[in-house]
N, C-alpha and C positions, 0 to 999 in steps of 0.2 A: 742800643742793649748793651748790658755795663759787662765787659771784658773778665773781670773777676771776678762774676758767678760760671765761670765755666772750667771745669776740669783744664788741668794744661794738657794731657791726652789730649789729642782731635780723636782721638776714637769716643772716647768717653763725650765727648761735645754732643754728638748728631742727635741722641734722641732728645735731650734737654733741649737743642734749637729746634730738634721738630714740636717741642711741645709747645715752646713760648712762642715760637711764629703759626700756630696754629691756634695756640688759647689769643693771640694778639687780636688773629683774624677774625677768629669768632665774635669776639666782642665788637668788632667795626662790621658784622650783621655780612661776614662775607661767604656765601654760600658755594661749596662746590659739587656741583648737581649732576657734574658730567659734561654738561653745554661744552661746547671749545671757546663758546664767551669766556665764560669763568674761568676754566682753565689758561688761555689767557692770558687774564689778569696775573696767576703766579707764574708763570712763563716768562713775560714781560717786565714784571717786578724788578726795578733795576735795583733795589737793598735786599730784594731774597735772590735776586741771583749775583751780588758782592757777595754778600753772607757764606753761598753754598760757596762760590767759586776762592774762597779765600779756605773754605775748608777746605777742598780737593787740593789745594798746594800745601795744604800742613799734611794731612793726609800724607804727600807726595812726600815729602821732605822727612818726616815723620819715617816711615815703614816702605819708601824703595830705595832702600840701602843697603850698606855693610849693618847690621844691627848690632853684631858682637863680634869675636871674635870665631862664632860656630854658626853664626845666623847671618843671614843674607838674600834679599831677593830675587837679587840675581846671579847668576854662574860663578861659580867659583871655585878655580882645581886648588886652591890652598886649602878653602874649609872643606872640599870634598876628602884630601888628604887627611887631613886629621878627624875625621869622621871615620874613613878606613882605617885610621891608627888603633883609633877608640875597641873600633868592632875587632881591631886584630888581638886586643887587649880580651875581651870578652871573649872571642874566641877560642883563645889559650886556656880560660882559665873553666870553661867546657859552657859560660852560656852561650848558647846560642841563639835563640830567640833573641837577646838585646843584640848581640851581636849580628843578628840579621838587621833588626833596626837599624843601627849603627852605618851599615854596609847600604841599607836603601840610601839613605841621608846621601850617604859619599855617590851613591850615582844620583840624585836628583841633582847635588853642586854641580858634579864635574860638567865642565865645559865636552862637549859630546864630540868634538873634533880633537882635542886633544888628549895626551896621555893617561889623564886618572882615569876616562868611563870605562877605558877598558879593564882596566883592573879593579876596578869598583864592582864592577860586572862577574868578574873573575870569583872575587872573595866575595861576594854573595851565592854566586852558587856552592861554593863550598860550604856556608851554613845551611843553605838550603836543602844539601844532600843530610847533613847532619840531624835535620830537623823530618825527614823523611818528605819531602818536599821534591819529588823526582819528578814530576813536566816543569816545576818553575824553573829546575837548576837547569836540565835541558835547554831553556829558552834563554837563559841569562848565558850560557858556557855560545849557543849562536850567536848571542848578541857581541859576545866578547870577539869571538872569532872577527864576525863583521865589522869589528870598529877596532884593526889593527894590534888584538893584544901581544904582546914580546912575542915574536917565534922563536925566541931560546927556552919559551916556558910554555909553549903551546902543548907539550907533551904532556904534563898535567890537567887542562881541559881534555884530550881526547881521554885519557882516563878516566876521567868524573865523569865522563862521559858515558863509557864503558859501565860504570858500573851504577848510573842512572838505569841504563839498560837491564843489568841481570836484577836491578832491586823489581822491577817493573814487569818481570818474566821476559823478558824480547833477547834470550840468551846469545841466541844469529847476532842480530845488531851489537850486544857488549861483544862478540868474538871480534868484529867490523872492526869497531871503535880499537879495541886493542892494535890489529893490526893497523891500523890508520897509527896509530901510537910509536910503533916501531921502526914504520917508514918513517915516520919524522923523524924519530933518534936518529935512523940513518943519516939523512940528510945536515941534521946539526951536527951529527958527533958530540952526544954529552961525555963529560969524562968525570974521574975523580968522583968524590961524594956525591954529584949528580946523578952520576950513570946508575952507584951503589940503590943510591933510592928510589933512583926510577926502573931498576930489575927488579927489585921489592915490593911496589906498586903492581907490576905488571902480574907477578908471580901470586899475589894477594887476589888480583881480579878475577885472574885465570881460575883459581882455587874457586872463589864465588859462583862462576861458569859452569865448571864443572860436577859443583854439588850442589845448587840453587833447583830447589822442585817450587819455585815461585810461576805463577802463571801470569798473563795477559786478563787485568781486569776492563771488562766489555765494558765501554761507556756510552750509554743508552741518550744519547743527544737530540732525539727527534723532538719535535717539539706539537704541539696540539694547533688540530688545524680546526678552522670552523665545521660545526656539522653543520652539513649540506651546503655547503660554502657560503658566498661572502651575497648579503642582501642586497642590490642593485640601489635600493632606496634607501638605506641604511651605513652607510661607509664605517668600515668595520664590525660590521655584526654579522650574526647567523642569519640565512634563511627562517628558521626555524622563529624568528621574534620581528618582531615590525614596531617602529616608533611611532606611539602617536599623541594627539595632543586634545585637550579641551578644558575649559575653565576653573574646573572643580580641582583637575589633579594635571594642570598644566602637561608638559611633556612628558611621556611614560613608556616602559614597553613591557609590552604585552606578549604572549606567542600564540602564535598563529596553528601551532598544533604540539602535542603532547611532548614534553620534556623529559628527559629521561636523567639520573644521577651521572653527572662525570661530563655528560654533551659541553660543547664547549660554546657558546653563546656571545663571548666576543673576543677579538683576539685587535691589539691596539698595541701601534709602538706611542711612546709619550711623543705627544707633541709639542712638547719640550721638559728637558727635564734637571733637575741640579744635583748635585751630593752635597749633602750634609758638611758643616762644616768639621773639622777633626775633633772638636771638642765634644759635640754630639755622635760619634761615632765608637766602635768599640775598639777601632784602630785605622791609622789614619792612610791602609792601603787601597781606598778605592777609587774606582776611577771616577775621572771629573767628565766622562761622557756619558758612560753609561751605566754607570753605577755599580759596576762588578765587582767585587773584592776581588784582589789578586796580591799572591805577598812577592811578585814579579814586576811592581810597577817601573816606569819611566817617566821623566821627566818633562817639561816642554822645552823645546832648542832654546830659549831666554830668559826662562827666569825659573827660579827652583820649587817655587809652591804649587802647579799644578800636575794632577799625578794621574798616569792615562794605564788602564792594563795593557797594553798593546800598541806599535805601531798605528794600526788601522785605527785606533778608537784616537790617536795622537793626529792621526793624518787628515780627518774625518772634523775632527774639533778645531785646528788649525783653519778650516776651510769656508766652519758656518760661526761659534762661538767667540772661539780663543783669541781667535785677532783682532776682537773688539774689546775683548775681554781684560789681556796681559797686563795693561799698564794697570789696572783697576784690583785686579790682581796683587800684582806688586805692592801698589800703595796700600791692601787690606782694607777694600773699599768694600766689597760684597760681604765680607763678613761682618762689618759691624753696621749700615745699613736694614732699616727693617720697618718692620709698622708697630710703634711701640705698643700702641693700646691693644694689642692683639694676642696679649698677653696667655689670654684663655682661648687660644683659638687653631691649636694645632688640627692640621687635616693629614690625621696617620690612616693610612689603609692597609688594613689588615685582612682578616678571614673571615666569610658571611657569618660563620657561628662561632669569629673573637672577638672582642673589643677592638673597638674602631674602624667598623670596616670602611666607609668611604672617605670620612670625614671625623675626627676625634678634635679632644678638648683639651688641649694643654700648652702648647707654644711653640709658636711660628719657627718653621726653620726656613730661611731661604725664599720668602715669596717675592721682596722683592728684586732679587737677582733672578729670580724662574720667570716673573713679570719681563723682565728686561731680556730675556731670552726669548721670550714668545717673542716679541718683540724682532730680533733679530732674525727668525727663523721667520717671521713675515716676509721678512729684506731678502732671505737666503733664496724661498722658494720665490719671490716675488710675489707682486700682486695682483690680483686676477682684473680683466679685462671686467666694464659693466656692460651690461645689457645691452644690448642695439635701444635706439631710441634714448639712452637713458643721458646722453648731451655727453658733455666736456666738464669734469668736474674744473672749478679756477678757485677751492679756499679750500684747508683743510675739513672745514665742517659739509661741505659741498660733498666731496666723496666719502665722510663717514656718511651723510643721510642717505645716500645712494648705495652704499651696501646695505644699512639697515629694511632696505626696501626687500631684499632677499625674503622669503617665506623663512620661516627658525624650521621646520620640518625638512623643508627642501631642500636645507642648507646638506644634510646628509646624504645627497643623492651621487652617486660615485660619480655621475658625469658631470659635478660642481667642482670650485677648486675646493681642497680643504681648508684654507682660510676661513671658509665661513662657519664649517665647524665650531673651530675656537671663536673667529667673531662673537658669533650667536649663542655662548653659551650664557646662563644667565647672571646674573650682576647680584651683588648685594648694595648696590650704588643708593639705590632709591629709597632702601628701608635704614641705611645707618645713618647714625648720628651725624650731624652736619663737621662735629671733633675731627670724623673718622676720614671722611669724604677729606676734608683742607688737608691730611697728613696724607692721605692718598695723592693728593694732586702736589703735596710737597715734595714724596718722594718719585715722584714722574717726574718732577722739573729739576731735581739733583742728577737721577741718571738722566735724562738729553742733555742736560748742562755736562756731566762729563764724557757723554759721546761728543758733542759741538768742539768741547777746548783738549781735552786728551788722546781726541783718535780723529780719523779719515771717512767717518762712518758716513757722513753726510753727501761725498761724493758718489758712494755708491748707492747709499739710500736715493737719492735720486733718479735713479737709472732703472731700480727698481719699483719704482712705485707705478712710472708709467705716463703718468698725466702730470705734466708742464706745471705743478704749480710754483711760486716763489718760494725762497730760500729759508723765508720765517715761517709761510704755512707748511713746509715741509717739517721743519723741528716739531710745530706743532702739532702736527699732524704725528708724530713718532712720540710726543710728549701725552697727548689722549692716548692714544694705543696702549702705551703702559699705563696710567688711568684704569683704565677700563677694564684690563686685565687684572692690574689688581683687586679690582671687587671680583672680578668672576671667583679668581683663586680662591679669597675667603672661602666660600662655599662650593666649590670645585677641586679643589687641589688634592692629589694621593699624596702618602707615603709610600715610597719603594722600601718591601721587605727582604730580607737575606737571613738565609740558615746563620743561624751566628758562627763566625768561621770560629770559636774556642770548641765548639761540636765538634769531636770527631765521628767521620762515617761508623768507627765501626764502634765508637764507646757505647758500653751496655746499656749504663742509662744516661740519655737523655734527658734535657732541662723542661722544666716546662714550659707552656706557652711564652711566657715572658721570655727565659733564656733562652728558648730554642732560635727568637727570632729576632732576629735587630734593626732597626730605621737605618738606611741609608745615601736615601737622597726623596726628593719631592719633585713630583710630575703630575704634568695634565694630561686626561683622555678624555676627548671631546664626546665621546662614542658613550661609553663606562661611564659617565658623566647623567648621563641621563634616565637611568635608573632611579626612581626613587625610592627612601628609607621604608624598612619596617626594623624592628626588633626583635626580628627573629626572621632573616633575610633566607632567602632561600636560594640563594649562589655564593660561589666562593672565589674567593683570587690565587689566582697564584704569576709569582713576576722570574721573569728570567730578563737578568738585567733589569733592565725599564722598560722591558714589554710586558704587558700585563696579558693575562688569559683569564675569561669570566667564564667560570664554570654552574652548571645547576650542582648543587648540594642534597637536592630532595628530586623527586618526581614532581613536575610540573604541567598540572593541566592546558589544556588549548583552551585560550582565550583569557588565559588568566594574569595576572600582571608580575613581570620580574622585578625584584627588594634587593635592594645591597641595605647595607649598614651604614648611617653614619656617624659610627662610633659606638653609640649605645648600646647595649647589648642585654635582653632580656634573663639571660643565664648568669650574668653579671654583676648588676645592677640592680638598685630596685627602681620601682615604678615611678616614685616622686623624682629621684635621681635623675633619670632618663628625661622623663619630659622635660624638668628645670632646664637641662644642656640643651635640648633641640629649642626647646623656644628662645633660650640665649643666644646661642649660634645662626640659627635658620628661621625662627620669629613663626614653627608652627607647632601646634598644641599634637601632638603624636598620638594617633587615633586607629595606628595598626593595631591588628587582632593579639599582639602579645599586651599591647596596651588594652585592650576592650577587654580581656578575658579577666573576670575574677578571680579564676582559679590559679591563677600566676599570679597576680596580684605581688601576693610576698612569697615568690617562687625563692630567693637571694635568700630568704632568710633560712628557710632549711640548713644551707652550707656552715651555717652559726650557731644550729639548734642544740641545746642536749637532749637528750634520749629519756622518755616517760619511762621510768619502773617498770612499772605496770602491763604496757602494751608495743614498748620498745616506740612508740612514735614520736613524732620531733615536739620538741617543747621550746616554743617562743614566746618573744612580749607580745601581748595583747592587750590593748586597750594600759590598764596599770597595774598587769601581773605575767606570771610565766602562767603559760597552761598548752595543754596536750591538744596537737589536734585533732586526735581521735579517741580519748578519752574525758572525761569531766574532772578525776582523781586526782586530788593534791601532788603540787609536787614541791620536795624538798629542796628548793632550792641551795641552801648552805651546806647543807652534805654534798651533794652536788657539784658546786665550788671545791668544797675543801680537800673531793675527791680529784678533781680534775688539775689543782693545784701540785698534789702529791704526784700526779701525773707527770706535767709537766718537767716536775723536779729531775723526775727519775729518768726521764727523756733527755735533760739536760747532762747528767752524769752518765748515759751511755756514749752519748757523743765523747765523752772525756774519758774513758774507760781505759784501764791500763792495759788488758790484755782482750783479744777476740772475744773468748768465752763468756769474759766480764760483760762486755758489750751487749753480746747478744741476750745475754739474762738479764739484763738493768733494763732496757728499750721491750724485751716481749713484754717485764710486767709492767710497763707504762703501759702500752698496746692492752693489757689483758683490765689496768684501769682506766683507761679512755673507754674503752667498749662498754662499759659499763655505765657510762655518763654521758656521755657525745653523740649525738646521732649518728645513725650509720654513714651519712655523707656529710660527715662534718669535716671541713678543711684541715685541722688538725689533727684528727683520726685519718686521711689518707697519705698526710707527710707523715706521719709514725710508720704506717705501714708501709710506705717506700724506703724510710729510714731502716726498718725493720728487714726488709726484700733485700737492700744493698751489704747489710752485715752476717745476712744467711750466706749469699752469694759470696762474700769474701771471703768465707770457712770452706764454700764450697759446694754449699749446701742448695743446689740449684732448684729442688723440684717443691723446699719450704718458701725457697723465696717465689716461685714460680705462684703456689695457690697466693700468695698475699698478694700480687699486682694483679690476678684475676678480678679478686676482691677490688682494686680500684677502678680495673676495666668497665667494669659492671655500676658506679658511683660514678665514674666522668659518661659513662653514657646516659644516664638519667639523667643529670645537671647539663649536659652541652650536645647529646646528639651521640648515636655510633657511629657516624661517619667524623667526626670533629679530628681538629688538628692533637686535642687533647688525648683523646683516646685512640689514636694513629702513636702519641709518642707511648701509650700504655704499653700495647700492643707489641710497637719496636720492643720495649724493654723483654716485654717475654720472649719476642723470640729469640734474642739474646742471649735471655739467660736460658734457655733451651738448650741452644748450641751450646753456652757451657758446659752442660754437664756432657753434651757427646763428646765433645773435647775431653773432658776429665774421663768419661769411661775409654779412651784411648791410651790414655794415659796410665789409668788405673783399672783397666777392666775385674781384679776382681772388686776393687772395692764396689765397685755399682752394686752388687749385690744385697747392698744395705736400701738401696730406690725403692720405693714401692712400686713401680712400673717397669715390666721390662726395656730393653734399651731398643730393640726394635720398634714398641709399641711407641716408645717416646717419640724414636725420630718421623715414625709417619703423622704423630702428633705435632712435630714441632715443623715440618714442612706444610701441614697446616695453616698452622700460627704464621711460618715466612712468608709463603701467600696471601696472607690476608694481610701483612703488615706492609711486602709492594704495592697493594693493590690501593691500599690507604694514604701510602706515599706520595704513588704515581696522581693521587686525586687532589694528597692536599699541599705538595710540595713539587711536583714535575720530576720528570725519570732524569732529567739533565744534573741533579744534585748526585756527588759523591757518595750519599749514605743509601739512595738508592742501587746505584750502580755498586756496590760493596753489599747490599743484603739480597740482591739480584742473583751476582754470583755464587753466595750462599743455597738461594734456594735451587740452582742449577745442580753443584754439588749434593746436596740432600738428596734431589729425583735421583742421582748413582747412586749414591750411597741405599737407601731402602734396596734396591735390585740388584747390586751389589756383593761378592761374597766377599766375609771380612779374612780379609789375608792383611797380615804384619808383616810382612818380611821381604815384603816387592816397592822399591822406591819407589815403582809409577801408580803402587795403587792410588784405591778414593781415601781409602782412611789416612796417606801422607798429607793428599790436597787438602783433605780437610781439615789436618792441623795447621795448615795455613790459612785460616779463616781469621784468627787475629780477633776473637771474641772475649778474647781476655786479658 
């Protein structure tokens, strides 16, 4: 192999090496069918081992070092100080978000036993206070105290703690923190300017304590439980479902009694998971262990690249994955290796009625890394003893064959080791092209070689296997397990989703589905993987960190099959596109009810349809012309296109308008024109309705904004169903808009006389909508999400408000509490 065909940067060499070697081996008629004899060929191949060994050395030399003045794979107090100084500049300029990012880097680079660590934590706590992240600030204040923050500066932390307590409604705790600051001052004896500044801050905090009317927000951190408990024959599943198997459907899930909407059918902790790389995340502050997003992340004790949301996750990660990954993380190996041929097979777990429910098809994120972690998880838990009479295996192949004899359905029994639930997942190895399997084998060889040459893993692994295999057989076993897992992940992995952290809990206009959720990790859930696909699934999936909750999203009768979605959904993609995707990745021709129902064949075309001027029905392209679905009248296409173009131009002008009145007027004109030519469920019409409602709300015209959002609620219900994520977002918008009118009323009661509905009736109607929004958020998002707690608090206040007398001059009356809702 000529060296001049490879880029200088070893990170750019991996896919080229993988493709070249796979191509050569395919030409040599080499097969990688999963048999250990074939895997042994790759593992023992001196040329392949030499190439991969050299590549590992190059990656270490290139990336496991100080990369620049502000970047290093290892801890560096010098770099930490540099980032803290940059953060100080941003902080003084009022750029608190950017300062937070700098301070976080200072935290990650600081040596934890050195002086820079506590200083970086303290500075970050100041930035999070400015951003309203009081819980995160309190966490960093506590960490700074625990890590020898200079005693002469500790009064600042006491007062910052007090400020956080005030802002979160804990006035008593705030007063105690102020007293602690005063006691501390008596010990250290501040003088001069420091004393004057301290006294000024104390007075400010005391004034806030005296005047604050904020109340603690109740945290709803209870998590769904399996409906009727766990099935002893189906680990991770409810008693109301069973695992069945037949020749036609393979393993599949059926109900053994009726299931109601919201019933929890699966509760499953990921067998293994990986956080996505920074470039695929909305921000880098996601935990490497549990995938939780947190602005107060901390780092590994040794490297600067792994991040964790808490000391607990750091501890558990070190006890399991990270002690074997740390050298590879420093050398950037896990961000680089992948399965290059899978450019069209991302595995994205979304909601049951949203795109990509079990596995979607875009780009693979971290499959090789996840397969590596599955191996680590096998070793961490220890391999199960074989059933009595199985004999004592002498080779990796013997042990593999013995494990394969355990039944696929029986593997989920609670009295069997969970090893079998993962080991017996379906794989695409038998159906995959030869080149694909060769790349699996090469990737498995690379990861095993990394463990052999860069870590003492096999000293640990040998004890965990439990059988006295020769050393080379131990390594071949590890290689075979990674290979097997790669084939399983291609058709079974899920993407872990989180609420987009850019969306504030009290935001009046939450984004649509694609804005609402973000992908944060890839995980494997063996029990949930037993569900077959439907383009109209009857479940939804909700994540708490990397834990999965599967709920029924509709009534499911006894004896019916429980369906997930592998990505394609009838409400989002046309029939032929769905079928092509499923055939390409999973090798089956979908015959689900949505694909077999002729009435839904062209369903998605309705949302890009024109409106018939005669009957207002949808006009779509049929055969060779635009035709109305409801009548036979001729459709004036050119006139409709001209009107639509004019409306689009007005829409664009409205967004650039110089005054609120001008923007509203132009947007309303665009909306009226679109109504003339676009079908009532058209995507563009819905977007215009949303934009117009925003403009009305910004002008304080909440009633008109609500009426517009009601139209979108009905449209989204038609497309996605009444309990979908899309409808949940629209109902949440309605709730916040209606609350906005109530807040406006208390600011200007006289001005409310222009509103079409009496304020008391409006309050009662608002309470109904808020309750509905909370029910939908509990179903689709989970009660642990901040947006749920925020709106649940408003529901409680509204319940008091509709029965409370209207008193405006009492600081403790419900009216004052309502003004703290922060809905606008």
